[in-house]
N, C-alpha and C positions, 0 to 999 in steps of 0.2 A: 625644580618642583613646580607643580601646577599652581599658577597664580590664584586660581579660583579657590583652591583648597586653603590657601593662606589668607584669604579675605575673611577674617573673623568679624570685622566691624563694618557697619554700613550706616547710611543716613536715610531717614525717612521723614516725610512731612507729617506733622501732627494732625490728627483727625478731628481736632476741636474747632476747626473753622478759621484758625489763625494762620499766619504765614510762618510760623515757627517750625523748626526741625529738631529731631532728636537723633543722637548717635546711639546705636543699639548693638548689642552682641548678637550676631547672627545665630550662634549656637544655642542661646537661651531665649532670644526674643526680648530680653530685658534691656532697659536703657544702660548705657555704659556709665561707669562711675570711676572717676580719676581723683585720687587724693580726697575722697569723701564728697566730691562734687558730681552730681548727676549732669550728664551732658545733654541738656534739653533746653528748650526756649532759645534756640540758636537760629541765626540766619542760615540760608541754604549753603552759601559758600563756606561759612565757618564750620558748619556741621560736616560738609564734605571734606574739608581740609583736616579736621580733627580725626575723622574716620581713616583718612589716608595715613596720618601720623601714627595712629594706634596700630594699623595694619603693618606699617613698616617696623614698628617695635616688635610686634608679634612675630613677624618673619625673621627678624634678627635673632630673636630668642629661640628660633627653631620650631616655632609653632606651639609654644607652651605658654600658658597663662602665668602671669606673675603672682 
């Protein structure tokens, strides 16, 4: 399966002038929420790692949201 199609989550730098990053759902453009926690105000590496983990879970589930 095309890896690009399975990439549902990504990280982007916040536009508020800080060095914080947010993990967001590519399909909705909204911040990702895990167990009630919004994945924002993160360091760049942390956001990138979390996006990778979420994408791995998404891929293992066959591309379906939980």
